[in-house]
C-alpha positions as CSV (number, residue, x, y, z in Angstrom):
1,M,0.0,0.0,0.0
2,K,1.5,3.3,-1.1
3,I,0.4,6.2,1.2
4,S,0.8,9.9,0.9
5,V,0.4,12.4,3.8
6,L,-0.4,16.0,3.0
7,G,0.3,18.4,5.9
8,L,3.2,17.9,8.3
9,G,2.2,19.8,11.4
10,I,2.2,18.4,14.9
11,M,-0.3,15.6,13.9
12,G,0.6,14.9,10.3
13,A,4.3,14.5,11.0
14,G,3.6,12.0,13.8
15,M,1.2,10.0,11.6
16,A,3.7,9.9,8.7
17,R,6.4,8.7,11.0
18,Q,4.2,5.9,12.4
19,L,3.4,4.7,8.8
20,L,7.1,4.6,8.0
21,A,7.9,2.7,11.2
22,K,5.3,0.1,10.3
23,G,6.8,-0.5,6.9
24,F,4.5,1.5,4.5
25,T,5.8,3.2,1.4
26,V,5.1,6.9,2.3
27,A,5.3,10.1,0.3
28,V,4.9,13.4,2.2
29,W,4.1,17.0,1.2
30,N,4.0,20.2,3.2
31,R,3.7,23.8,2.2
32,D,6.9,24.5,4.1
33,S,9.2,21.8,2.8
34,R,11.6,22.1,5.7
35,K,9.1,20.2,7.9
36,A,9.6,17.2,5.6
37,E,13.3,16.9,6.1
38,P,13.2,14.7,9.3
39,L,10.7,12.4,7.5
40,A,13.0,12.2,4.5
41,A,15.8,11.0,6.8
42,A,13.4,8.4,8.1
43,G,12.7,7.1,4.6
44,A,9.8,9.1,3.2
45,R,9.8,10.4,-0.3
46,V,9.4,14.2,-0.2
47,A,7.0,15.2,-3.0
48,S,7.5,18.4,-5.0
49,S,3.8,19.2,-5.1
50,V,0.4,18.0,-3.9
51,A,-0.1,16.4,-7.3
52,D,3.2,14.7,-7.1
53,A,2.4,13.2,-3.7
54,A,-1.1,12.0,-4.8
55,Q,-0.6,10.6,-8.2
56,R,1.0,7.3,-7.2
57,A,-0.8,6.8,-3.9
58,D,-3.3,4.1,-3.1
59,V,-4.4,6.2,-0.1
60,V,-3.9,9.9,0.5
61,F,-4.3,11.3,4.0
62,A,-4.7,15.0,4.7
63,M,-4.1,16.7,8.1
64,L,-4.6,20.4,7.6
65,A,-5.5,23.5,9.5
66,N,-9.0,24.4,8.3
67,D,-11.6,24.3,5.5
68,E,-9.6,26.8,3.4
69,A,-6.4,24.7,3.5
70,S,-8.3,21.5,2.8
71,R,-10.0,23.1,-0.2
72,S,-6.7,24.4,-1.7
73,V,-5.0,21.0,-1.3
74,W,-7.7,18.7,-2.6
75,L,-9.3,20.8,-5.4
76,G,-8.2,22.5,-8.6
77,D,-6.2,21.3,-11.6
78,S,-3.1,20.9,-9.4
79,G,-4.9,19.5,-6.4
80,A,-4.8,16.0,-5.0
81,L,-8.1,14.8,-6.4
82,A,-7.2,15.7,-9.9
83,A,-3.9,13.7,-9.6
84,M,-5.3,10.6,-7.9
85,R,-5.9,7.5,-9.9
86,E,-9.4,6.1,-10.1
87,G,-10.1,3.7,-7.3
88,A,-7.6,5.3,-4.9
89,I,-9.0,6.6,-1.5
90,A,-8.8,10.1,-0.1
91,V,-8.9,10.3,3.7
92,E,-9.5,13.7,5.3
93,S,-8.3,13.6,8.9
94,S,-8.4,17.4,9.5
95,T,-10.9,19.0,11.8
96,L,-13.3,20.6,9.4
97,T,-16.9,21.7,9.0
98,V,-19.4,18.9,8.2
99,D,-20.7,20.9,5.2
100,W,-17.3,21.1,3.6
101,V,-16.5,17.4,4.2
102,R,-19.7,16.3,2.5
103,Q,-19.0,18.6,-0.4
104,L,-15.5,17.3,-0.7
105,S,-16.9,13.7,-0.7
106,G,-19.1,14.6,-3.6
107,V,-16.2,15.9,-5.7
108,A,-14.2,12.8,-4.9
109,E,-17.0,10.6,-6.0
110,Q,-17.3,12.5,-9.3
111,R,-13.6,11.8,-9.9
112,G,-13.9,8.1,-9.1
113,V,-12.0,8.4,-5.9
114,G,-13.2,6.8,-2.6
115,F,-13.6,9.1,0.4
116,L,-13.6,8.8,4.1
117,D,-13.7,11.5,6.8
118,A,-11.5,10.3,9.6
119,P,-10.5,13.0,12.0
120,V,-8.7,12.0,15.2
121,T,-8.7,12.4,18.9
122,G,-5.4,12.7,20.7
123,S,-2.6,15.1,20.3
124,K,1.1,15.2,19.8
125,V,2.0,12.3,22.1
126,Q,-0.7,10.0,20.6
127,A,0.3,10.9,17.0
128,E,4.0,10.1,17.8
129,S,3.2,6.8,19.5
130,G,0.6,5.4,17.2
131,A,-2.2,5.8,19.7
132,L,-4.6,8.1,18.0
133,S,-8.4,7.4,17.9
134,F,-9.9,7.7,14.4
135,L,-13.5,8.8,14.1
136,V,-14.6,7.6,10.7
137,G,-17.5,8.5,8.4
138,G,-18.1,6.8,5.1
139,S,-18.6,3.3,3.7
140,A,-17.6,0.2,5.7
141,E,-16.0,-1.2,2.5
142,L,-13.7,1.7,2.2
143,L,-12.8,1.6,5.8
144,E,-11.8,-2.0,5.6
145,R,-9.5,-1.2,2.6
146,V,-7.7,1.5,4.6
147,R,-7.8,-0.2,8.0
148,P,-4.2,-1.5,7.9
149,A,-3.0,2.1,7.6
150,L,-5.3,3.4,10.2
151,T,-4.3,0.6,12.6
152,A,-0.7,1.6,12.2
153,M,-1.4,5.0,13.5
154,S,-4.1,4.3,16.1
155,G,-5.2,2.7,19.3
156,S,-8.8,2.6,18.2
157,I,-11.0,3.1,15.2
158,A,-14.7,4.0,15.5
159,H,-16.9,3.8,12.4
160,L,-19.6,6.3,13.3
161,G,-21.8,6.2,10.1
162,P,-22.1,7.8,6.7
163,T,-19.9,10.6,5.3
164,G,-19.7,13.5,7.7
165,S,-20.2,11.4,10.8
166,G,-16.6,11.5,11.8
167,A,-16.4,15.3,11.2
168,M,-19.5,15.8,13.3
169,M,-18.2,13.7,16.2
170,K,-14.9,15.5,16.1
171,L,-16.5,18.9,16.5
172,I,-18.7,17.7,19.4
173,N,-15.6,16.3,21.0
174,N,-13.5,19.4,20.6
175,F,-16.3,21.7,21.7
176,L,-16.3,19.8,25.1
177,C,-12.5,20.0,25.2
178,G,-12.3,23.7,24.5
179,V,-14.9,24.6,27.1
180,Q,-13.1,22.4,29.7
181,V,-9.7,24.1,29.0
182,A,-11.3,27.6,29.2
183,S,-13.0,26.7,32.5
184,L,-9.8,25.1,33.9
185,A,-7.8,28.3,33.1
186,E,-10.3,30.3,35.2
187,A,-10.2,27.7,38.0
188,I,-6.4,27.7,38.1
189,A,-6.3,31.5,38.1
190,M,-8.7,31.6,41.0
191,V,-6.7,29.0,43.0
192,E,-3.6,31.1,42.6
193,R,-5.2,34.4,43.5
194,S,-6.9,32.9,46.5
195,G,-3.6,31.8,48.1
196,L,-4.4,28.1,47.9
197,D,-1.5,25.7,47.1
198,A,-1.9,25.3,43.4
199,R,-0.5,21.9,43.0
200,Q,-2.5,20.5,45.9
201,A,-5.7,22.1,44.4
202,A,-4.9,20.6,41.0
203,A,-4.6,17.2,42.6
204,V,-8.0,17.6,44.3
205,L,-9.6,18.6,41.0
206,G,-7.9,15.9,39.1
207,S,-8.9,13.1,41.5
208,G,-12.5,14.4,41.9
209,S,-15.5,14.6,39.5
210,P,-13.9,17.4,37.3
211,G,-10.9,15.2,36.7
212,S,-11.1,14.2,33.1
213,P,-7.9,13.1,31.4
214,L,-7.8,16.5,29.6
215,V,-8.1,18.4,32.9
216,K,-5.3,16.4,34.5
217,I,-2.9,16.9,31.6
218,V,-3.6,20.5,30.9
219,A,-3.7,21.5,34.6
220,Q,-0.1,20.2,34.9
221,R,1.0,22.2,31.8
222,M,-0.6,25.3,33.3
223,L,1.2,24.9,36.7
224,D,4.5,24.1,35.0
225,R,4.0,26.9,32.4
226,A,4.9,24.2,29.8
227,Y,3.5,25.6,26.6
228,A,5.4,23.6,23.9
229,P,2.5,23.0,21.5
230,N,0.5,19.9,21.6
231,F,-2.6,21.7,20.4
232,L,-2.2,25.2,19.1
233,V,-4.3,28.1,20.4
234,P,-5.7,29.3,17.0
235,L,-6.8,25.8,16.1
236,M,-8.9,25.5,19.2
237,A,-10.5,28.9,18.4
238,K,-11.2,27.6,14.9
239,D,-12.7,24.3,16.2
240,L,-15.0,26.1,18.5
241,L,-16.2,28.4,15.7
242,Y,-16.9,25.4,13.5
243,A,-18.8,23.7,16.4
244,Q,-20.9,26.8,16.9
245,Q,-21.9,26.7,13.3
246,V,-22.8,23.1,13.2
247,F,-24.7,23.2,16.5
248,A,-26.6,26.3,15.2
249,Q,-27.8,24.3,12.2
250,A,-29.5,21.9,14.7
251,G,-31.1,24.8,16.6
252,I,-28.6,24.7,19.5
253,E,-27.1,28.0,20.5
254,L,-23.7,27.1,21.8
255,K,-23.3,29.8,24.4
256,S,-20.5,28.1,26.4
257,A,-18.4,27.8,23.2
258,V,-18.9,31.5,22.4
259,V,-17.4,32.4,25.8
260,A,-14.7,29.9,25.7
261,R,-13.6,30.9,22.2
262,E,-13.2,34.5,23.4
263,Q,-10.4,33.3,25.6
264,F,-8.5,31.5,22.8
265,V,-8.9,34.4,20.4
266,A,-7.6,36.8,23.1
267,A,-4.6,34.5,23.7
268,E,-3.8,34.4,20.0
269,R,-3.9,38.2,19.8
270,A,-1.8,38.5,22.9
271,G,1.1,36.5,21.3
272,F,0.3,32.9,22.2
273,A,-0.5,31.8,18.6
274,E,2.3,29.3,18.5
275,Q,1.8,28.0,22.1
276,D,-0.2,25.2,23.5
277,I,-3.9,25.7,24.5
278,A,-2.8,25.6,28.2
279,S,-1.2,29.0,27.7
280,I,-4.6,30.8,27.8
281,V,-4.2,30.8,31.6
282,E,-1.5,33.4,31.3
283,L,-4.0,36.1,30.3
284,L,-5.9,35.5,33.6
285,R,-2.6,35.5,35.6
286,R,-1.9,39.0,34.2
């Protein structure tokens, strides 16, 4: 199975490295080609363009920032879909709007290319260790064809239904994550302002009812001021906006996401755009 990975950010690079480690033939492409250099050293072929990456692949994965980046990579005369051979499979693993994912699936079908939406849960550590969880929308037959590649990168694979189901579940998931992180930042700031021992307080929160895995991990980063990116601030702001849009289509006004997103947007404007989402606590510390 020949695989291409388009987009070598925190997640895409880890995914490509796992595929290489498991013996797949891998081509990679990134807008900034410097990010491909470590993967080239690990055995990947660095493609000169999106089309070059896609034309020989059996499966093409994309892990990109947003709808606009996805549209530019997949579509157009020099896009991946135009270069892919009939019968190959496109797998969109980015966190995108459900509307765009369904539109992209339709274009792929017109081109004779199979399509799955398969965003992931997990962040840098899971991507680098092959422990991601894939949330898959699309046909069961296509899923079985790409399962070996997904298995190489994951600890679990959930087939959630037809096209768009994976994208929908991912936005619901990230909505809850974003609201938790925003609330946690306020809680940690209050702990520190009140004079409580911050590490003891974090241990109480982590071992009690609020103690989700996310809360435990991000609380530690906030206390240590360890903001090396696992999940970038602007990406969470984007995900919360996309969640607001899809919830609104179902008649749900996502008030908590609106408030949470304000914190991530403010952090981005304050210079934390290249930092982990845990860094939003710094605005409250100020």
